[in-house]
C-alpha positions as CSV (number, residue, x, y, z in Angstrom):
1,X,20.1,-20.9,-22.9
2,X,18.7,-17.5,-21.9
3,X,15.2,-17.3,-20.6
4,X,13.5,-14.0,-20.2
5,X,10.1,-13.7,-18.6
6,X,8.0,-10.8,-17.3
7,X,5.0,-11.3,-15.1
8,X,2.8,-9.6,-12.6
9,X,2.1,-11.4,-9.4
10,X,-0.3,-10.5,-6.6
11,X,1.4,-12.5,-3.9
12,X,3.6,-11.6,-1.0
13,X,4.9,-14.8,0.4
14,X,8.4,-14.3,1.5
15,X,9.6,-17.5,-0.3
16,X,8.3,-16.1,-3.6
17,X,9.5,-12.6,-3.1
18,X,13.0,-13.7,-2.6
19,X,13.1,-15.2,-6.1
20,X,12.0,-12.2,-8.2
21,X,14.2,-9.6,-9.7
22,X,12.0,-6.6,-8.9
23,X,9.2,-5.9,-6.5
24,X,6.8,-3.0,-6.9
25,X,4.8,-2.0,-3.8
26,X,1.4,-0.4,-4.4
27,X,-0.8,1.3,-2.0
28,X,-4.3,2.3,-3.1
29,X,-3.1,1.9,-6.7
30,X,-0.1,4.2,-6.3
31,X,3.5,2.9,-6.5
32,X,5.1,3.7,-3.2
33,X,8.4,1.8,-3.5
34,X,10.3,-0.7,-5.7
35,X,13.4,-2.8,-5.5
36,X,14.6,-6.3,-4.6
37,X,13.3,-8.1,-1.6
38,X,16.6,-7.5,0.2
39,X,16.4,-3.8,-0.6
40,X,12.8,-3.4,0.5
41,X,12.6,-5.8,3.5
42,X,14.5,-3.5,5.8
43,X,12.9,-0.2,4.9
44,X,9.4,-0.7,3.6
45,X,6.8,-1.0,6.3
46,X,3.9,-1.7,3.9
47,X,5.7,-4.8,2.4
48,X,6.6,-6.1,5.9
49,X,3.0,-5.7,7.1
50,X,1.7,-7.6,4.1
51,X,4.3,-10.4,4.6
52,X,3.4,-10.8,8.3
53,X,-0.4,-11.1,7.5
54,X,0.4,-14.0,5.2
55,X,3.0,-15.8,7.3
């Protein structure tokens, strides 16, 4: 069985971000980066700042 789903989430808990296919990082309404959690975690300071605020 193939399940396809699209969604938009406004969450940045690490446990959830690890499970999604694609993350889009916005700053002031502008896309500043996108990719998987593994791709972004090492290079995107904005994403890391958001995660640290929640954890």
